[in-house]
C-alpha positions, 0 to 999 in steps of 0.5 A, spaced: 309 705 116 309 711 121 310 718 119 317 717 122 319 711 118 317 715 112 321 721 114 327 717 115 326 715 107 328 722 105 335 722 110 341 721 106 343 713 105 349 714 110 345 717 116 339 713 114 342 707 115 346 709 122 339 711 125 335 705 122 340 700 126 340 704 132 333 706 133 329 701 129 334 695 130 336 697 137 343 696 136 349 699 140 353 705 137 359 700 137 355 695 133 353 701 128 360 703 128 363 695 127 358 694 122 359 700 118 366 700 119 367 707 122 369 709 128 365 709 134 365 717 134 363 717 127 357 712 128 355 717 134 355 723 129 351 719 124 346 717 129 345 724 132 345 728 125 340 723 122 336 723 128 336 731 126 335 731 119 328 727 121 326 732 126 327 738 121 323 734 116 317 733 121 317 739 124 318 743 117 311 739 115 307 737 121 305 741 127 305 736 133 301 736 139 305 733 146 302 731 152 305 733 159 310 728 159 312 730 152 310 724 148 306 726 141 299 725 142 297 728 135 300 731 129 297 735 123 300 738 116 302 744 116 302 745 108 298 740 103 305 739 100 311 738 103 317 736 099 321 731 100 316 728 105 308 729 107 306 727 113 
């Protein structure tokens, strides 16, 4: 698994599923809404909040190096142990 997938596992179920469907499975926000039986607005909020939680987990635990286009090219652990996630 990737570090992002591991970080996603630390996100609460409600957000994890929305992010997984949208970002990994490639579903539209409307498809996520229909699947979770929620409004489109709620689906968008869940995906956005879930992605922010993943980002917080990753940036709390790891230092990222980016190329000129903003793509991650390397990362380094900030601490030896980082709860609830280790990069």
